[in-house]
C-alpha positions as CSV (number, residue, x, y, z in Angstrom):
1,M,0.0,0.0,0.1
2,T,1.5,3.3,-0.8
3,K,1.4,5.4,2.1
4,S,1.2,8.9,0.3
5,I,-1.7,7.9,-1.9
6,K,-3.4,6.2,1.4
7,D,-3.1,9.7,3.1
8,I,-3.9,11.9,-0.1
9,D,-7.5,9.9,-0.3
10,K,-8.0,10.5,2.9
11,K,-7.5,13.8,3.1
12,Y,-9.2,15.2,-0.2
13,V,-11.9,12.0,-0.9
14,M,-15.3,12.3,0.8
15,N,-14.9,9.7,3.7
16,S,-18.2,7.7,2.0
17,Y,-16.3,4.3,1.5
18,N,-14.8,2.0,4.4
19,R,-11.7,1.3,2.0
20,Y,-9.6,-1.9,2.9
21,D,-6.0,-1.4,3.0
22,L,-5.7,-2.4,-0.5
23,E,-4.2,-0.1,-3.4
24,I,-4.9,-1.8,-6.8
25,V,-2.7,-0.7,-9.7
26,E,-3.5,-3.2,-12.4
27,G,-5.2,-6.2,-13.9
28,M,-5.6,-8.4,-16.3
29,G,-8.8,-11.3,-16.7
30,V,-9.6,-12.2,-13.2
31,N,-6.4,-11.5,-11.3
32,C,-5.3,-8.0,-10.4
33,Y,-2.3,-6.6,-8.4
34,D,-1.1,-4.1,-5.9
35,V,1.3,-1.7,-5.8
36,E,4.2,-4.3,-4.8
37,G,2.8,-6.8,-7.1
38,K,0.8,-9.0,-5.1
39,E,-1.4,-10.8,-7.1
40,Y,-5.6,-11.0,-6.1
41,I,-7.9,-13.4,-7.7
42,D,-10.7,-11.2,-7.7
43,L,-14.1,-12.3,-7.4
44,S,-16.1,-9.2,-6.8
45,A,-15.5,-7.8,-10.3
46,G,-16.0,-4.2,-9.2
47,I,-19.4,-5.2,-7.5
48,G,-20.6,-6.8,-10.6
49,V,-19.1,-4.3,-13.1
50,N,-15.9,-6.1,-14.6
51,S,-17.9,-8.5,-16.4
52,L,-15.2,-9.5,-18.7
53,G,-12.6,-9.5,-16.1
54,F,-9.5,-6.5,-16.0
55,C,-8.5,-5.0,-19.4
56,E,-10.0,-8.0,-21.8
57,M,-8.0,-7.1,-24.6
58,G,-10.6,-7.1,-27.3
59,W,-12.6,-4.7,-25.1
60,V,-9.5,-2.1,-24.9
61,A,-9.0,-2.2,-28.3
62,S,-12.6,-1.4,-29.2
63,V,-12.8,1.3,-26.5
64,T,-9.0,2.7,-27.4
65,Q,-10.3,3.1,-31.3
66,Q,-13.4,5.0,-30.0
67,V,-11.3,7.4,-28.0
68,C,-9.5,7.8,-31.1
69,K,-12.3,8.8,-33.0
70,L,-15.0,10.7,-31.2
71,N,-15.1,11.1,-27.4
72,H,-18.6,12.7,-26.9
73,T,-21.2,14.6,-28.7
74,S,-24.1,15.7,-27.5
75,N,-27.3,14.1,-27.5
76,L,-29.1,16.7,-29.7
77,F,-26.8,14.6,-32.7
78,Y,-26.9,10.7,-33.4
79,S,-23.8,8.9,-32.6
80,Q,-22.7,5.3,-34.1
81,P,-22.1,3.3,-31.0
82,C,-24.9,4.6,-29.2
83,A,-27.5,3.6,-32.3
84,L,-25.9,-0.1,-32.6
85,L,-26.2,-0.5,-28.9
86,A,-29.5,0.5,-28.6
87,K,-30.2,-2.1,-31.3
88,S,-28.2,-4.9,-30.0
89,L,-30.1,-4.5,-26.4
90,C,-33.6,-4.5,-27.8
91,E,-33.0,-7.5,-30.1
92,K,-31.6,-9.4,-27.2
93,T,-34.0,-8.6,-24.9
94,G,-37.3,-8.2,-27.3
95,C,-37.7,-4.6,-25.8
96,D,-38.8,-2.1,-28.0
97,K,-36.8,1.0,-26.9
98,V,-34.2,1.8,-25.0
99,F,-33.1,5.1,-22.7
100,F,-29.1,5.2,-21.6
101,A,-28.3,6.6,-18.2
102,N,-24.8,6.6,-15.6
103,S,-25.5,4.0,-13.4
104,G,-28.1,1.5,-12.0
105,A,-29.7,4.5,-10.0
106,E,-30.0,6.5,-12.6
107,A,-31.9,3.5,-14.7
108,N,-34.3,3.2,-11.7
109,E,-34.9,7.0,-11.4
110,G,-35.8,6.9,-15.2
111,A,-38.0,3.5,-14.7
112,I,-39.9,5.4,-12.0
113,K,-40.3,8.4,-14.0
114,L,-41.3,6.3,-17.1
115,A,-43.9,4.4,-15.0
116,R,-45.4,7.6,-13.2
117,K,-45.6,9.3,-16.4
118,Y,-47.5,6.2,-18.3
119,S,-49.9,6.1,-15.2
120,F,-50.2,9.8,-15.2
121,D,-51.3,9.8,-19.6
122,K,-53.8,6.9,-19.0
123,Y,-55.4,7.9,-16.2
124,G,-54.8,11.0,-14.8
125,K,-53.6,11.9,-11.2
126,G,-53.9,10.1,-8.3
127,R,-52.2,6.9,-9.9
128,D,-48.5,7.1,-8.8
129,K,-47.9,4.9,-5.9
130,I,-44.8,2.2,-6.7
131,V,-45.0,-0.8,-4.8
132,T,-41.2,-2.5,-3.9
133,L,-40.1,-5.2,-1.7
134,V,-38.8,-5.3,1.7
135,N,-34.8,-6.0,1.7
136,S,-35.0,-4.7,-1.6
137,F,-32.0,-2.3,-2.6
138,H,-32.4,0.2,-5.5
139,G,-30.1,2.8,-5.4
140,R,-29.0,5.7,-3.7
141,T,-30.4,9.1,-5.1
142,V,-33.3,10.1,-2.6
143,A,-36.0,8.5,-5.2
144,T,-34.0,5.1,-5.1
145,L,-33.3,5.2,-1.4
146,S,-37.1,5.9,-0.9
147,A,-37.8,3.0,-3.3
148,T,-35.1,0.5,-1.5
149,G,-37.2,-1.3,0.9
150,Q,-34.7,-1.5,4.1
151,D,-35.2,0.8,7.0
152,V,-31.3,1.1,7.3
153,F,-31.2,3.4,4.6
154,H,-33.9,5.5,5.6
155,N,-32.5,7.8,7.5
156,Y,-30.5,11.0,7.5
157,F,-31.3,12.6,4.2
158,F,-35.3,13.8,5.2
159,P,-37.7,14.2,3.7
160,F,-37.5,10.8,1.7
161,N,-39.9,10.7,-1.6
162,E,-43.3,9.8,-0.8
163,G,-45.2,7.5,-3.1
164,F,-43.4,3.9,-2.2
165,E,-44.6,1.3,-0.4
166,Y,-43.1,-2.4,0.4
167,A,-44.8,-5.5,0.2
168,T,-42.7,-8.7,1.5
169,A,-41.0,-10.5,-0.7
170,N,-42.8,-14.2,-1.9
171,D,-46.2,-13.3,0.1
172,F,-47.7,-13.0,-2.9
173,A,-51.0,-11.9,-0.8
174,S,-48.7,-8.6,0.4
175,V,-48.3,-7.6,-3.2
176,E,-51.8,-8.1,-3.9
177,K,-53.7,-5.7,-0.7
178,L,-50.8,-2.7,-1.9
179,V,-51.9,-3.1,-5.5
180,D,-55.2,-0.8,-5.6
181,E,-56.1,2.0,-8.0
182,S,-53.2,4.3,-6.5
183,V,-50.5,2.4,-7.9
184,C,-48.8,2.7,-11.0
185,A,-45.8,0.0,-11.1
186,V,-44.5,-2.8,-9.1
187,M,-40.7,-3.2,-8.9
188,M,-38.8,-5.9,-7.8
189,E,-35.0,-7.4,-7.9
190,L,-35.2,-11.1,-8.8
191,V,-32.2,-11.9,-6.9
192,Q,-31.9,-9.3,-4.0
193,G,-28.2,-8.6,-4.3
194,E,-27.8,-6.1,-1.3
195,G,-30.1,-7.9,0.4
196,G,-28.4,-11.0,1.0
197,V,-28.0,-12.3,-2.7
198,I,-31.7,-14.1,-2.0
199,A,-33.7,-15.3,-5.2
200,L,-37.7,-14.7,-5.2
201,D,-40.0,-17.7,-5.4
202,R,-40.6,-18.3,-9.6
203,D,-44.4,-18.8,-8.7
204,F,-44.3,-15.6,-6.8
205,V,-42.7,-13.8,-9.4
206,K,-45.3,-15.1,-12.1
207,K,-48.5,-13.9,-10.2
208,V,-46.8,-10.6,-9.4
209,A,-46.3,-10.5,-13.2
210,E,-50.1,-11.7,-13.8
211,L,-51.5,-9.4,-11.6
212,C,-49.6,-6.4,-13.0
213,N,-50.7,-7.1,-16.7
214,K,-54.4,-7.6,-15.2
215,K,-54.9,-4.3,-13.7
216,D,-52.2,-2.4,-16.1
217,V,-49.9,-1.7,-13.5
218,L,-46.8,-1.7,-15.0
219,L,-43.8,-4.5,-14.0
220,I,-40.3,-3.0,-13.6
221,I,-37.3,-5.5,-13.1
222,D,-34.4,-4.3,-11.7
223,E,-31.6,-6.0,-13.3
224,V,-29.1,-4.2,-12.5
225,Q,-27.0,-6.4,-10.7
226,T,-28.6,-9.6,-12.2
227,G,-28.7,-8.5,-16.2
228,V,-26.1,-8.5,-18.8
229,G,-25.2,-12.7,-18.3
230,R,-24.4,-12.5,-14.5
231,T,-27.0,-15.2,-14.0
232,G,-26.2,-17.4,-16.7
233,K,-29.0,-15.8,-18.7
234,F,-28.4,-12.3,-20.2
235,L,-32.0,-11.1,-18.0
236,A,-32.8,-12.6,-14.7
237,S,-36.2,-12.7,-16.0
238,E,-35.4,-15.3,-18.4
239,H,-34.9,-18.2,-15.3
240,F,-38.3,-16.6,-14.3
241,G,-40.4,-17.2,-17.5
242,I,-41.2,-13.3,-17.3
243,K,-41.9,-10.6,-19.5
244,P,-41.1,-7.2,-18.0
245,D,-42.7,-3.8,-19.2
246,I,-39.3,-1.9,-17.9
247,T,-36.3,-3.7,-17.2
248,T,-33.2,-1.7,-15.7
249,L,-29.4,-2.3,-16.5
250,A,-26.1,-0.9,-15.7
251,K,-23.2,-2.5,-13.9
252,G,-21.8,-5.4,-16.3
253,L,-23.6,-3.6,-19.4
254,G,-20.4,-1.3,-20.2
255,G,-17.5,-3.7,-19.0
256,G,-16.1,-1.0,-16.5
257,L,-16.9,1.7,-18.3
258,P,-20.3,4.0,-16.1
259,I,-23.2,3.6,-17.8
260,G,-27.3,2.3,-17.2
261,A,-29.9,1.8,-19.4
262,V,-33.9,1.8,-18.7
263,L,-35.3,-0.8,-21.4
264,A,-39.2,-0.6,-22.7
265,N,-41.2,-2.8,-24.1
266,E,-44.2,-1.3,-26.8
267,K,-46.6,-0.6,-24.5
268,C,-44.6,1.9,-22.8
269,S,-42.2,3.0,-24.7
270,A,-43.2,5.9,-26.3
271,T,-44.4,7.8,-22.7
272,L,-41.3,9.8,-22.6
273,G,-41.5,12.4,-25.3
274,F,-38.7,15.5,-25.9
275,S,-37.7,17.2,-23.1
276,M,-39.2,14.7,-20.2
277,H,-36.0,13.2,-19.5
278,G,-32.1,13.5,-20.4
279,S,-29.1,12.8,-19.6
280,T,-25.7,14.5,-20.6
281,F,-23.7,11.6,-20.6
282,G,-26.1,8.9,-21.3
283,G,-25.1,6.9,-24.8
284,N,-21.6,8.8,-24.6
285,P,-19.7,7.2,-27.4
286,I,-16.6,5.2,-25.6
287,V,-18.8,3.9,-22.6
288,C,-21.5,2.4,-25.9
289,A,-18.6,1.3,-27.5
290,G,-17.3,-0.5,-25.0
291,A,-20.9,-1.8,-24.0
292,N,-21.6,-2.7,-27.9
293,Y,-17.9,-5.1,-27.2
294,V,-19.7,-6.9,-24.1
295,L,-23.0,-7.5,-25.9
296,A,-20.7,-9.0,-28.5
297,R,-19.3,-11.5,-26.3
298,L,-22.1,-12.3,-24.5
299,D,-23.8,-15.0,-27.2
300,D,-25.5,-18.2,-26.5
301,D,-22.5,-20.6,-25.8
302,F,-20.8,-17.7,-23.3
303,L,-23.9,-17.9,-21.3
304,F,-24.5,-21.4,-21.4
305,S,-20.7,-21.5,-19.7
306,V,-21.7,-18.7,-17.2
307,E,-24.5,-20.7,-16.0
308,Q,-21.9,-24.0,-15.8
309,K,-19.5,-22.4,-14.3
310,G,-21.8,-21.1,-11.6
311,E,-23.2,-24.4,-11.0
312,Y,-19.6,-25.6,-10.6
313,F,-18.4,-23.4,-8.4
314,K,-21.6,-23.9,-6.1
315,E,-20.7,-27.6,-5.9
316,K,-17.3,-26.9,-4.8
317,L,-18.4,-24.5,-2.3
318,Q,-21.0,-26.7,-1.0
319,E,-18.4,-29.4,-0.1
320,I,-17.1,-26.9,2.2
321,D,-18.4,-27.6,6.0
322,E,-18.1,-24.1,7.4
323,I,-20.8,-22.7,4.4
324,E,-24.2,-23.7,5.7
325,S,-25.6,-22.7,2.0
326,V,-25.0,-21.2,-1.2
327,S,-28.1,-18.9,-2.4
328,G,-28.1,-16.8,-5.6
329,L,-28.2,-17.7,-9.5
330,G,-25.0,-18.6,-11.8
331,L,-22.2,-16.3,-11.1
332,M,-24.2,-14.2,-8.4
333,M,-23.9,-16.4,-5.0
334,G,-24.1,-15.7,-1.3
335,L,-22.0,-17.7,1.5
336,K,-24.2,-18.3,4.7
337,L,-21.8,-19.2,7.4
338,K,-22.0,-21.2,9.9
339,T,-19.8,-19.5,12.9
340,K,-17.3,-17.2,11.1
341,T,-18.6,-13.5,10.2
342,S,-18.9,-12.8,6.6
343,S,-16.8,-8.8,7.0
344,D,-13.8,-11.4,8.8
345,V,-13.4,-13.4,6.2
346,V,-13.4,-11.0,3.6
347,K,-10.9,-9.3,5.5
348,E,-8.7,-12.4,5.8
349,G,-9.3,-13.0,2.0
350,I,-7.4,-9.9,1.3
351,K,-4.4,-10.8,3.5
352,R,-4.3,-14.4,1.5
353,G,-5.0,-13.0,-1.8
354,I,-8.4,-13.2,-3.2
355,I,-11.1,-10.4,-3.3
356,M,-14.8,-10.8,-1.9
357,L,-17.8,-9.0,-0.9
358,T,-20.2,-9.3,1.8
359,A,-24.2,-8.9,1.6
360,K,-25.4,-9.0,5.1
361,D,-24.5,-11.7,6.8
362,K,-23.0,-13.2,4.2
363,V,-20.1,-13.7,1.9
364,R,-20.7,-12.6,-1.8
365,L,-19.1,-13.3,-4.6
366,L,-19.5,-11.9,-8.1
367,P,-16.5,-13.1,-10.0
368,P,-15.6,-12.0,-13.8
369,L,-17.9,-14.1,-16.0
370,V,-14.8,-15.0,-17.6
371,I,-13.6,-16.7,-15.1
372,T,-11.7,-20.5,-15.6
373,Y,-12.6,-23.9,-13.9
374,D,-8.7,-24.0,-12.8
375,E,-9.3,-20.2,-11.3
376,I,-12.7,-21.3,-9.7
377,D,-11.0,-24.2,-7.8
378,K,-8.0,-22.1,-6.9
379,A,-10.5,-19.5,-5.7
380,V,-12.6,-22.7,-3.3
381,A,-9.1,-23.8,-2.4
382,I,-8.4,-20.5,-0.7
383,I,-11.5,-19.6,0.5
384,K,-11.9,-23.2,2.3
385,S,-8.2,-22.5,3.9
386,I,-9.8,-19.0,5.4
387,L,-12.9,-20.7,6.4
388,E,-11.5,-24.1,8.2
389,K,-8.9,-21.5,9.9
């Protein structure tokens, strides 16, 4: 760790991150290195962002070519990378149109505005509430914090936005009770990531989708963490057999560059007209070039390999006695431990050359989608040595 960098960071960067004592200076694939050259296996992928790992050469080439060609232009003009990315996303998902933002929180903000405008146009005022789930997480802006169904986040930043109510996950009666004539949308993560990597029940999700369709309430699926191949399908909704009205993406879509996307079906894709929403950097050519490369890599064979590697990783982890259970889908896993605390395990992991995350009381793993079986075996061996200590 470079003391000067640590000191500069602590002096000039707002203290909103509880950083580990590690300075990452470079990386390639699943591995990264600190200032002293120590190697780490990264099972965090920048919290699900580096979908192809660190500095994948094809991605680097695509981004570099775009950097040398056009760095930015206003959304008052057309650009090829943005248009081609929109086309690819709509073709992959079956959605009608997309709006580009810069993050998952921004994408969810866009989805909230889209749902409320759709309902206002069709039904007038008073139909603007959005039902989300207890234990959900949708972002850190005031609106998306309000949408987040965890009391721990509803503090300090008063007043929070009104218009959100919280149902109990996997309790259909709880959702049905709240979805009255004042509701315009239901918003869910299909795997609650920050909430502990907990997948929703398939029957519950299908019943909610049917209820929304019956009542003309828009179904918003937050795929900021689960989307772009993380679960072994391009969208987690494919595992559940549903077609949401609105899907939000971010994290892994840019392969390491900031991007968010709001995908809408034909029912609501024309809702936002000129000047009703916007983003200065949304659809940036460099970011879209990186995302276009990511999408080109995520063909059916690639996605199948993610699903298979996820199953293999889970099987190997379940052989470790200290691990009580492994939740999640694909390469999105939460490890429930029997006696050890997740934060202590993650700290010990850094000492031993492996980077992991926490999600409440669980150890959370979000490795790059390109992780190999040999790298999985190596990671499992290190995790086992930590948990058996």
